C-alpha positions as CSV (number, residue, x, y, z in Angstrom):
1,M,-239.4,-232.4,246.3
2,L,-237.8,-236.0,246.2
3,W,-233.9,-234.6,246.4
4,P,-234.2,-232.8,249.3
5,K,-236.0,-236.0,251.2
6,L,-233.2,-238.3,248.9
7,V,-230.6,-236.8,250.7
8,C,-231.9,-236.8,254.4
9,F,-232.0,-240.4,254.3
10,A,-228.5,-240.5,252.8
11,L,-227.5,-238.5,256.0
12,V,-229.1,-240.6,258.2
13,S,-228.6,-243.9,256.3
14,L,-224.3,-242.5,256.7
15,A,-225.0,-241.8,261.0
16,F,-226.5,-245.5,261.6
17,G,-224.1,-246.9,259.4
18,Q,-221.2,-245.4,261.9
19,L,-223.3,-246.8,264.9
20,Y,-221.3,-249.3,266.9
21,Q,-223.2,-252.2,268.7
22,V,-222.1,-254.0,271.9
23,A,-222.0,-256.9,272.0
24,S,-220.6,-257.8,275.0
25,E,-219.2,-255.5,278.5
26,D,-216.8,-257.1,281.2
27,T,-215.1,-255.5,283.8
28,I,-211.9,-257.2,284.2
29,S,-208.8,-256.3,286.8
30,V,-205.5,-257.6,286.2
31,C,-201.8,-256.6,287.8
32,P,-198.8,-255.0,286.2
33,T,-196.4,-256.9,284.8
34,N,-194.3,-258.6,287.3
35,F,-196.9,-257.9,290.5
36,T,-199.1,-261.1,291.3
37,R,-202.6,-260.6,291.8
38,V,-202.7,-261.2,296.3
39,A,-205.9,-260.1,297.7
40,D,-207.0,-257.1,295.9
41,K,-203.5,-255.4,295.4
42,C,-200.7,-256.7,293.1
43,L,-197.7,-257.6,294.8
44,L,-194.1,-257.6,293.4
45,V,-191.5,-259.0,295.8
46,D,-187.7,-257.7,295.4
47,G,-185.1,-260.1,296.5
48,S,-182.0,-257.7,296.9
49,W,-181.6,-255.6,300.3
50,K,-181.5,-252.5,300.9
51,N,-182.9,-250.3,303.5
52,F,-185.6,-248.5,304.6
53,Y,-185.7,-245.5,302.5
54,E,-183.7,-247.3,298.9
55,S,-187.0,-250.2,299.3
56,D,-189.0,-246.9,299.1
57,R,-187.9,-245.6,296.4
58,H,-187.0,-248.3,294.9
59,C,-190.8,-248.9,294.7
60,R,-191.8,-245.8,294.1
61,S,-189.9,-245.9,290.5
62,I,-192.2,-248.6,289.4
63,N,-195.2,-246.4,289.6
64,A,-195.7,-249.0,293.4
65,G,-195.5,-248.4,297.2
66,L,-194.3,-250.7,299.9
67,L,-196.4,-253.0,301.5
68,S,-199.2,-252.0,303.6
69,I,-201.6,-254.8,305.2
70,K,-205.0,-253.4,306.2
71,N,-206.8,-256.8,308.1
72,Q,-206.8,-260.3,308.8
73,T,-207.3,-262.2,305.5
74,E,-204.9,-259.5,303.6
75,L,-202.2,-260.7,305.7
76,N,-203.1,-264.9,305.5
77,A,-203.2,-264.1,301.6
78,I,-199.6,-263.0,302.3
79,N,-198.2,-265.2,304.2
80,Q,-199.9,-268.0,302.3
81,W,-198.1,-266.4,298.6
82,L,-194.2,-265.5,299.9
83,P,-192.9,-268.6,300.7
84,V,-194.3,-269.7,296.4
85,V,-192.2,-266.7,295.9
86,A,-189.8,-266.0,298.2
87,Q,-188.8,-269.8,299.6
88,Y,-187.6,-269.0,303.4
89,Q,-186.8,-266.0,303.0
90,L,-187.7,-264.3,306.9
91,E,-187.5,-260.5,306.7
92,F,-189.2,-258.1,303.6
93,W,-189.8,-254.6,304.3
94,T,-193.5,-252.9,304.9
95,A,-194.5,-249.5,304.7
96,G,-195.4,-249.0,308.1
97,N,-193.9,-246.6,309.8
98,K,-193.8,-243.9,313.0
99,L,-190.9,-241.5,311.4
100,G,-191.5,-238.4,312.8
101,Q,-194.1,-239.1,315.1
102,V,-192.9,-239.1,318.6
103,R,-195.7,-241.2,320.3
104,D,-196.1,-245.0,318.8
105,D,-198.7,-244.5,316.2
106,Y,-197.4,-245.9,312.9
107,Y,-198.1,-244.8,309.6
108,W,-198.5,-246.7,305.6
109,Q,-195.6,-244.6,303.7
110,S,-197.4,-245.8,300.8
111,T,-200.6,-244.0,301.2
112,G,-200.6,-241.6,303.8
113,E,-202.9,-243.8,306.0
114,Q,-202.6,-244.9,310.1
115,A,-201.7,-248.6,310.3
116,F,-204.8,-249.6,312.3
117,Y,-204.6,-253.1,311.9
118,L,-200.7,-254.1,313.8
119,P,-200.9,-257.9,313.9
120,W,-197.2,-257.9,316.1
121,N,-194.9,-260.3,316.0
122,T,-194.1,-261.5,320.0
123,G,-192.1,-259.4,321.8
124,Q,-192.9,-256.2,319.4
125,P,-193.2,-253.9,319.3
126,T,-190.4,-252.4,320.7
127,P,-190.3,-248.6,319.7
128,A,-186.1,-248.8,320.5
129,S,-185.2,-250.9,318.4
130,G,-186.6,-248.4,315.4
131,D,-188.7,-246.7,313.5
132,C,-189.3,-248.4,310.2
133,L,-191.8,-252.4,310.2
134,T,-190.8,-254.9,308.6
135,L,-192.3,-258.8,308.4
136,L,-191.0,-261.3,310.0
137,A,-191.4,-264.9,309.7
138,N,-189.9,-266.4,313.3
139,Y,-188.6,-270.0,311.8
140,N,-187.7,-273.3,313.5
141,L,-184.9,-275.5,312.7
142,T,-185.6,-279.8,313.7
143,S,-183.4,-282.5,312.7
144,E,-186.6,-283.3,310.1
145,A,-187.1,-279.9,308.7
146,F,-186.7,-276.2,308.3
147,V,-189.9,-274.7,309.9
148,M,-191.5,-270.9,309.6
149,D,-193.9,-269.0,310.7
150,P,-196.6,-266.5,309.4
151,H,-195.1,-263.7,308.6
152,R,-195.6,-261.0,311.2
153,L,-194.4,-257.2,312.1
154,T,-191.8,-256.4,313.7
155,V,-190.0,-252.9,314.6
156,K,-186.9,-252.2,312.8
157,N,-184.0,-249.5,313.0
158,C,-184.8,-248.1,309.7
159,T,-181.1,-247.9,307.9
160,Q,-180.4,-252.0,308.9
161,W,-181.4,-254.0,305.1
162,A,-183.6,-256.2,304.1
163,P,-185.8,-257.5,301.5
164,H,-189.0,-255.7,300.5
165,I,-192.5,-256.2,298.7
166,C,-194.0,-253.0,296.5
167,Q,-197.9,-252.8,295.7
168,T,-199.4,-251.1,293.7
169,P,-202.9,-251.2,293.0
170,L,-205.1,-253.6,290.8
171,Q,-206.1,-252.0,286.7
172,V,-209.3,-252.2,286.6
173,F,-210.9,-252.4,282.7
174,K,-214.5,-252.2,280.7
175,T,-213.7,-254.6,278.0
176,Q,-216.2,-254.0,275.0
177,L,-216.5,-256.1,272.3
178,C,-218.0,-254.2,269.5
179,L,-219.7,-254.4,265.7
180,N,-219.6,-252.1,263.4
181,T,-221.0,-253.3,259.5
182,S,-217.2,-252.7,258.8
183,A,-215.6,-253.9,261.8
184,F,-214.8,-255.9,264.8
185,F,-213.1,-254.6,267.7
186,E,-212.1,-255.6,271.3
187,A,-211.7,-251.9,273.9
188,K,-209.9,-251.9,277.2
189,I,-211.1,-249.0,278.3
190,P,-210.2,-247.1,282.3
191,V,-212.1,-247.1,284.5
C-alpha cells in the first residue's frame, strides 16, 4: 500500500518542480532595427531619390509601407522629428494617392484606407499636378537663416523623384521574468 502512495507523491513532486513562477510581467513596444518611434508608429527616412512606385516597392522590401498620416497629433510629431533626421530636406513621398479614382478621393497605399485627414499645403490640392502625395515644406531664405515651414501635403506626379518615408507598426511584446527551481530566464512573447 505504501508503494503506490510513494509513486504518486513522486509524480506530483516532479510535475510541480517543472512549473515556473512568473515573477514579473510587462508589455513593451519596440521598432525594428533602423526605424525610429514617432507617435505610435515606426518611421524610416530614405534619402535616395525615387519615384512613387519605386519608393513604395522599397518600403515593401523591408516589410514596411509608405507613410500615412492619421491626425494632427501624428503630423506634429513627424514635423518635430524630420528636422532631426533629415535636416533641410523639403519633400518626401507618402502613401497618399488617388490612382484609379475618378473623384478626388485619396487613399493611403500602405493601409488601403481612405485618407480623411489631409493637411494641405497652401494652394493644394491641384489634381492636374498628378495623383500622388508628398509631404512638402515651404521655406524662406533670409540673409540670417534658412527657415522651413512645417511639412504639409502636396499633389505631385507619381513619376517624379523625391526621397520617401517608410512606416511599420510598433512590435508589441509581453515580457515575463520567469523563475523555476532549475532556471532563470526572461521570455519575449509576441502579443
